[in-house]
matplotlib code that plots the C-alpha trace (Angstrom):
import matplotlib.pyplot as plt

x = [-0.1, 3.8, 4.1, 2.9, 5.0, 7.8, 8.0, 11.6, 11.2, 8.5, 10.0, 13.2, 11.3, 9.1, 12.3, 14.1, 11.5, 12.3, 15.7, 15.2, 13.1, 14.3, 12.7, 13.9, 11.5, 12.2, 11.1, 7.6, 6.3, 4.9, 6.2, 4.2, 6.0, 9.4, 9.2, 7.7, 11.1, 13.6, 12.0, 12.4, 15.5, 16.7, 15.0, 17.3, 20.4, 19.6, 18.7, 15.2, 14.1, 12.5, 12.3, 9.3, 10.0, 8.8, 6.1, 4.5, 4.8, 3.6, 0.6, -0.2, 0.4, 1.5]
y = [21.9, 22.0, 18.9, 21.7, 24.9, 25.9, 28.6, 27.3, 29.7, 27.5, 24.2, 26.0, 27.6, 24.2, 22.6, 25.2, 24.3, 20.3, 20.9, 23.8, 22.0, 19.2, 18.6, 15.9, 13.3, 13.0, 16.7, 16.5, 12.9, 14.4, 13.8, 10.7, 9.1, 10.3, 8.7, 5.4, 5.2, 6.2, 3.8, 1.4, 2.3, 2.2, -1.8, -3.0, -1.9, -3.7, -6.6, -5.6, -7.6, -10.8, -13.5, -13.3, -17.3, -16.2, -14.0, -16.6, -19.1, -16.8, -15.9, -19.2, -18.3, -20.7]
z = [-16.6, -15.3, -18.0, -20.9, -19.8, -22.0, -19.3, -17.6, -14.5, -13.2, -13.9, -12.4, -9.1, -8.4, -8.9, -6.2, -3.6, -3.2, -3.2, -0.8, 1.6, 3.5, 6.2, 8.5, 9.2, 12.3, 12.9, 11.1, 13.6, 17.0, 20.4, 21.5, 18.5, 19.4, 22.5, 21.0, 19.0, 21.9, 24.7, 21.4, 21.2, 24.8, 25.0, 21.8, 23.2, 26.9, 25.5, 26.1, 22.9, 21.5, 18.3, 16.0, 17.3, 20.9, 19.9, 17.8, 20.1, 23.2, 21.2, 19.9, 16.2, 13.6]

ax = plt.figure().add_subplot(projection="3d")
ax.plot(x, y, z, "-o")
ax.set_aspect("equal")
plt.show()
Protein backbone atom coordinates (compact mmCIF):
# COMPACT_ATOMS: atom_id res chain seq x y z
CA UNK A 1 0.00 0.00 0.00
CA UNK A 2 2.85 2.38 0.84
CA UNK A 3 4.56 1.79 -2.50
CA UNK A 4 1.34 2.33 -4.37
CA UNK A 5 0.17 5.50 -2.64
CA UNK A 6 0.44 8.78 -4.43
CA UNK A 7 -0.32 10.68 -1.26
CA UNK A 8 2.92 12.45 -0.42
CA UNK A 9 1.77 13.25 3.12
CA UNK A 10 1.61 9.52 3.93
CA UNK A 11 5.17 8.95 2.74
CA UNK A 12 6.37 12.06 4.57
CA UNK A 13 4.63 10.97 7.77
CA UNK A 14 6.29 7.56 7.67
CA UNK A 15 9.68 9.04 6.83
CA UNK A 16 9.40 11.36 9.84
CA UNK A 17 8.74 8.39 12.11
CA UNK A 18 12.11 6.91 11.17
CA UNK A 19 13.98 10.22 11.16
CA UNK A 20 12.67 11.36 14.53
CA UNK A 21 12.99 8.00 16.26
CA UNK A 22 16.68 7.96 17.03
CA UNK A 23 16.94 5.30 19.66
CA UNK A 24 20.32 4.19 20.81
CA UNK A 25 20.64 0.41 20.66
CA UNK A 26 22.40 0.54 24.04
CA UNK A 27 19.25 1.88 25.68
CA UNK A 28 17.28 -1.08 24.33
CA UNK A 29 19.56 -3.71 25.93
CA UNK A 30 18.53 -5.41 29.17
CA UNK A 31 20.67 -4.56 32.20
CA UNK A 32 22.31 -7.99 32.35
CA UNK A 33 23.59 -7.52 28.78
CA UNK A 34 24.94 -4.04 29.54
CA UNK A 35 26.69 -5.36 32.64
CA UNK A 36 28.25 -8.21 30.65
CA UNK A 37 29.54 -5.85 27.99
CA UNK A 38 30.95 -3.47 30.60
CA UNK A 39 32.64 -6.38 32.37
CA UNK A 40 34.19 -7.45 29.08
CA UNK A 41 35.47 -3.94 28.46
CA UNK A 42 37.07 -3.90 31.93
CA UNK A 43 38.70 -7.26 31.23
CA UNK A 44 40.18 -5.93 28.00
CA UNK A 45 41.41 -2.73 29.68
CA UNK A 46 43.08 -4.75 32.45
CA UNK A 47 44.67 -7.27 30.10
CA UNK A 48 42.51 -10.25 31.02
CA UNK A 49 42.29 -11.56 27.47
CA UNK A 50 43.31 -14.64 25.51
CA UNK A 51 44.08 -15.03 21.83
CA UNK A 52 42.04 -17.24 19.57
CA UNK A 53 45.04 -19.56 19.26
CA UNK A 54 45.22 -19.93 23.06
CA UNK A 55 41.53 -20.78 23.24
CA UNK A 56 41.84 -23.35 20.45
CA UNK A 57 44.75 -24.99 22.24
CA UNK A 58 42.95 -24.97 25.60
CA UNK A 59 39.89 -26.71 24.16
CA UNK A 60 41.89 -29.00 21.88
CA UNK A 61 40.45 -27.53 18.70
CA UNK A 62 42.34 -27.82 15.43
